[in-house]
C-alpha positions in Angstrom: 34.9 106.5 -27.3 36.4 110.0 -26.7 34.2 112.3 -24.6 32.6 114.9 -26.7 33.8 118.3 -25.5 30.8 120.6 -25.6 30.8 124.3 -24.6 29.3 125.1 -21.2 25.6 125.5 -21.1 23.9 128.8 -20.8 22.7 127.9 -17.3 26.3 127.4 -16.1 27.4 130.7 -17.8 24.7 132.5 -15.8 25.8 130.9 -12.6 29.5 132.0 -12.9 29.0 135.2 -14.9 31.6 134.2 -17.4 31.7 135.2 -21.1 33.2 133.1 -23.8 36.9 133.5 -23.8 39.9 132.1 -25.7 43.3 130.6 -25.0 44.9 131.3 -21.7 41.7 133.0 -20.4 40.0 129.6 -20.6 42.8 128.0 -18.6 42.6 130.8 -16.1 38.8 130.2 -15.8 39.5 126.6 -14.9 42.2 127.3 -12.3 40.2 130.1 -10.7 37.3 127.7 -10.3 39.5 125.0 -8.8 41.2 127.6 -6.5 37.9 128.9 -5.3 36.4 125.5 -4.7 39.6 124.2 -2.9 39.5 127.2 -0.6 35.8 127.3 0.3 34.2 124.0 -0.4 36.8 121.8 1.2 35.4 122.5 4.6 31.9 123.9 3.7 30.7 121.0 1.6 32.0 118.4 3.9 30.5 120.1 6.9 27.1 120.3 5.2 27.3 116.7 4.1 27.9 115.6 7.7 25.2 117.8 9.1 22.6 116.7 6.6 23.8 113.1 6.2 23.9 113.4 2.4 27.4 112.0 1.8 26.0 109.7 -0.8 25.1 112.8 -2.9 28.7 114.1 -3.0 31.5 113.0 -5.2 35.3 113.2 -5.1 36.6 116.1 -7.1 37.9 113.8 -9.9 37.4 114.7 -13.6 38.4 112.5 -16.5 38.3 113.6 -20.2 39.3 112.1 -23.5 40.0 114.2 -26.6 41.2 113.3 -30.1 43.8 115.6 -31.5 44.8 115.6 -35.2 48.5 115.9 -34.3 51.5 113.6 -33.6 52.1 112.6 -29.9 55.4 114.6 -30.0 53.5 117.9 -30.6 51.0 117.1 -27.9 53.8 116.3 -25.4 55.6 119.5 -26.2 52.4 121.5 -25.7 52.0 120.0 -22.2 55.6 120.5 -21.1 57.5 123.2 -23.2 57.1 126.7 -21.7 57.2 128.2 -25.2 54.2 126.1 -26.2 52.4 126.5 -22.8 52.2 130.3 -23.2 50.4 129.8 -26.5 47.4 128.0 -25.1 47.6 127.5 -21.3 48.9 130.5 -19.5 50.4 133.9 -20.0 53.9 133.2 -18.7 55.6 129.9 -17.8 58.8 128.3 -16.8 59.1 124.5 -17.2 61.7 121.9 -16.3 60.1 118.7 -17.7 61.8 116.0 -15.7 60.8 114.0 -12.7 61.3 116.3 -9.8 61.3 119.4 -12.0 58.8 122.2 -11.7 56.2 124.0 -13.8 55.5 127.6 -12.8 52.6 129.3 -14.6 51.1 132.7 -14.4 47.7 134.0 -15.6 46.8 137.7 -15.9 43.7 138.6 -13.9 42.8 142.3 -13.8 45.5 144.4 -12.1 46.8 141.3 -10.2 47.6 137.8 -11.4 47.4 134.2 -10.4 50.5 132.0 -10.1 50.5 128.2 -10.1 53.3 125.8 -9.2 53.4 122.1 -9.9 56.0 119.4 -9.7 56.5 116.8 -12.4 56.2 113.4 -10.8 56.2 111.4 -14.0 57.5 112.2 -17.4 57.4 109.6 -20.3 58.3 111.4 -23.5 55.4 111.5 -26.0 53.4 109.3 -23.7 52.6 110.6 -20.3 52.8 113.6 -18.0 51.8 113.6 -14.3 51.9 116.8 -12.2 51.3 117.4 -8.5 50.0 121.0 -8.0 51.7 122.2 -4.8 50.3 125.7 -5.3 46.9 126.0 -7.0 47.1 129.8 -7.2 46.5 130.7 -3.5 50.0 131.8 -3.0 50.6 129.1 -0.4 52.6 125.9 -1.1 52.1 122.8 0.8 54.0 119.5 0.9 50.6 117.8 1.7 49.2 118.7 -1.7 46.6 116.2 -3.1 45.8 117.9 -6.4 47.2 115.8 -9.3 46.9 116.3 -13.0 47.7 113.5 -15.4 47.8 113.3 -19.2 48.1 110.0 -21.1 48.9 110.3 -24.8 48.0 107.4 -27.1 49.2 107.6 -30.8 46.5 106.6 -33.3 47.7 106.8 -36.9 47.9 110.5 -37.6 46.0 111.5 -34.4 46.6 111.3 -30.7 44.1 110.4 -28.1 44.7 112.4 -24.9 43.2 111.1 -21.6 43.3 113.8 -18.9 42.6 113.0 -15.2 42.3 115.9 -12.7 42.1 114.5 -9.2 41.8 116.0 -5.8 40.7 114.8 -2.4 38.2 117.8 -2.3 34.6 116.6 -2.0 32.4 118.6 -4.4 28.6 118.8 -4.9 27.1 118.3 -8.3 27.1 122.0 -9.2 30.8 122.5 -8.3 31.8 119.4 -10.2 29.8 120.6 -13.3 31.6 123.9 -13.2 35.0 122.3 -13.2 33.9 119.8 -15.8 32.9 122.7 -18.1 36.1 124.5 -17.4 38.1 121.5 -18.5 36.2 121.4 -21.8 37.4 124.8 -22.6 41.0 124.1 -21.6 41.2 120.9 -23.7 39.6 122.6 -26.7 42.4 125.2 -26.5 45.0 122.4 -26.3 43.4 120.7 -29.3 43.3 123.9 -31.4 46.9 124.8 -30.7 48.3 121.3 -31.4 46.3 120.9 -34.7 47.4 124.4 -35.9 51.0 123.5 -35.1 50.8 120.2 -36.9 49.3 121.8 -40.0 52.1 124.4 -39.9 54.8 121.7 -39.7 53.5 119.8 -42.7 55.8 120.0 -45.7 54.3 121.9 -48.6 54.6 120.6 -52.2 57.2 122.3 -54.2 55.8 124.9 -56.6 58.0 123.5 -59.3 56.3 120.0 -59.2 
């Protein structure tokens, strides 16, 4: 059964001081959270876990979601890989070379500055699968030892597509950190769903007025 994508709770909103946003701002929210957690919690949480012997209470920073989208697989695949579509729901600017070894470069506005992300396509299966390795999560430093991967699996179902997203990193997160990222992904996938469904409706042929 697809995971029900519910908006973040009021408690989580109070913790991060974020107001409801739309489109690319939702995606920016997610990447800012991931960036901050990668930067500070990678060492801090692991150190606390060792000091307090609470490793059993920590989890890998893996998040998996499922969402049903009322759109053909081709539209979903394009939304995930085509720069012209990505800027409609995911980021403010993008360049994309959707082939194995090609790169996705994304930019999000953030006040007077901005955040850049850079990923490498490690798997491309048209209308079926997209796997990305994020070699720059927005910290401005690229590393060949990157461990943050983002995978989308697209499964056609009649007039709908089931999208399974897996966001995986070696970072060890506590329950609160994982909950924040989980909520951020809800917003991002809802933006994907909204864009794809609007595009699918716009592409439907309209009956001739003469008939």
